[in-house]
C-alpha angles and dihedrals in degrees: 000000000000098000111141094225093161091053091049091049092049090052092049094045090047093048091051092042094239095136118231124347116254111286088232088073097092129180126233090246096216088131091046088063087048089050093053092046088053089057092048091050089062094055118086094229096172092053091048090049090052091051091049092049090050094050091047087063099043112016114084094187092055091045089054089056093048092049089051090051089051092051137088097258092062093044091052092047091051091051092048094050094039091055094059112111092229090055091049090050091051092048088051090050090053092047090051088051091057097257110141094223097170091050092050094047091048090051092051092048090049091051091052096046093043094053112113113201116215099197140037120279117259109208091184096049130107129248092205095097094059093039092050091048094050093042089050092065098039113109092226096168092052093045093050092046089053090047092053091046093051093047090054103036112022115080090193093053091044088054089050090051090051089053097048094042095048122118088247089059090046091053091049092052091050090050092051093046089053093058112111093230092050092050090050091047093048092052090048091053092048089052088053093056099263112141094223099157093045091052091048090052089058093046092050090048093048093049094045095242095137129243120347099182111004133348090237090062094059094040089055097037093053090061097050131081106273091227091060093050092046093048090050096048093048090048095241114181095345141046123239108258121229103218122198096206145000088266089060089050092052091046089054090057093045091050089062092056125072099221092180091060091048091049090051091049092051094047091048092052091046088067102059112353104108096201094049092046089052092050092047092048089052091049090054091055140084097262092060091044088053091052091049090051091049092054093042091058097041115113091226092058094041090055093049093044093051090054092048091050089051086058090054094255107150094223097168092049091051092049090047091052092050091048092051091047091055096043094047095047111123112225126208128190130281094258100131132078095236123113137188093280091054088053094047092049091052091045092050090054089059096049117079094217097174092049091048092049091046091050090048091055091047091050091050088056101040108026121070091190092054091046088053091048092051092049091050092048091053093043123119089250091062091039089056091049093053093045091050092050092048090052093060115108090226091056092047089054090048091051091049091051094048090049090052087054089056100259112142094224094161092052091049091049092049090052093050094045091048093048092051094044094243098132119227123350116255113286088230088073096095129176126226087246098218087142091047088062087049088051092055093046089049089049092052092051088064091066125079091231096172091052091048090049091053091050091050093049091048093050092046087063098045112015114084093188093058090044089055089054092050092048088054090049089052092050137089097257092062093044091051091047091051091050091049093051095042091054093061112109092227090056092049090050091050091049089051089051090053091048090051087051091056097255111143095224097171092052092049093048092045090051091049095050091045090052090055096043095050096044110124112219114210103185142032119279117259109208091183096048129109127246092204097096090053094043093046090053092049093044090049092066098038113112093226095167091052093046094050092045090050093050092048091049093050093047090055103037112020117080092194093053091043089054089049090051090051089054097050094041096047123119089247089058090047091052091049093051091050090050092051092046090053093059112110093230092050092050091049091048093048091052091047090054091049089053087054089054098256108148095230098157094045092050091048090051089057092046092050090048093048093049094045096242096136129238121353102178111006130351089235090060094059094038089056095038093053090061096050132077110271092233091061092052092045093049091048096048092047090049095239113182096344140049123232110251121231103221123195097211145003088266088060090049092053091046089054090057094044091050088063092057126073099220092180092060091048090049090052091049092051094048091048093052092046088066101059113354105108096201093049092046089051091050092047091049089052091050090053091055140085098261092060091044088054092053091049091051091049092053092043091057096041 
């Protein structure tokens, strides 16, 4: 009837932490048929049919394939595979999902048997011409975009993926591949120019079945855009080279790059681009020479260099050429308005990134030397070399300067470390944080600070509870508490991190303390008063939706803010917070705020959830909270628009929920649909019958 039962069950099971629902809970699959029809709608079937008809008349290699498909070997192979229990189970699954399998198979068989070849078969010919022609009109980008969308958003397609990627399916594929006729057929296709093994490597990667050729293939492939891998493995727009040596491999990459254009771009920028002139000047100096010497003498580099030399790579000559190029570079003056990002943008335009990535994947599949190079580059020896270099004070200073120039060094490092399977870059690799300061300024602009200031000033004249808070902040207990917390090593380290990130901590703290000291209190303190009126007024003008959206955006897209989140959510930060919370004065202050109706515990529960520190109050709180939109939790914990009731019993709790629902309106809706809504009438009829009564009795006695 169109109800996404599986999706509902998955949500409920996830919320209650039960794992996945039983596989026996299958969906009707009507939308799976819709999904598959969507894929078909993207494919130019008439154009493909025209290509096939043309090759049937002129292409001997294709005719040989068609004649094989019309012959007894193929028919026997189909019968053998079709008789396997796993295949029968899968066909039943598709039938249950609304896919007319028999109709589709009959149509395919009819197409094969109805094909009329117009030329003699050529057993020695190549299938690449027809494959290239068909692949040339396939909308690969659109198909892959739809695939990604379905894998993320379609429960039916996700269920199909689970079926075809299961270990049962894997076992079936291995059994079929082991058949003598299949092995003969695969070799025949390879001889005809079909990249069978490369395509299988992609399929195995996509289905999560581990490596098909080499581990390095899947490690690399998993990091690349799927469209690039697929294009490579199908041989789109280029043929896989068969290199004789690592030198040939490197030449293939260099042949894709116009080095003369890059040389001209560098020399042009060395005349008036201030950032590039500064970088070149640095690379002509002693600090850079010292770094080069450090790397030259590092065991990790020596080991890699010895291997490269054994492969006839003239490493010393290459290094010497690079050194001469730097030293002989003629530098102008910073008279232009270009910067390092202008240079990088222009450089990127000269580098065929997709072609280079595609060639890299091809090399990983076809070249043993390149596979060996990749494995050596991602080895622990090289990993140790890079980590050691990044730990040097000189390199940290270089990274900070590049970051100030606008280069996303941290993002580049994270990409490289991820590609090579090294985990996260060392935490010591810190950025200058100029953009982190921009983040905080941007964050502040979201708040109506003048309006907040007016509310504070108004309450300071009339609100005894807020006055009591300010008197405490002006007093010795608060000053002593601040000194105690500030003296903790973890706090000092965090302040240093903020300084390194360009945040003027001293100025901010001085402004904050001055604000407290100069506050003019216009009424007597009320130790028994409530802060809720003041908090409700502040919360009423806070742009909560905008703030939450901003935080989510920064967490996904801003490397500086992501680094900041890692700092504040670290285990060291967690330990510090626990230490502070354990202080007697903090416990007394927290209880005082609770008495003044500040939702301290609820707010802390949200903070702990957001920072990934586990449960603060009850496990059920965080289990539930983790499934909800952050804005709902935040609004609830801050008491936005409603106050939390204090029920006396579970009956009171249930009544509180029922009071939010207009049962009369729901009753009216049900009765209206029971008059003319076919689905609802069918469901109601079923619920009046014996089957439903039996289910009720089963549950009642469980």
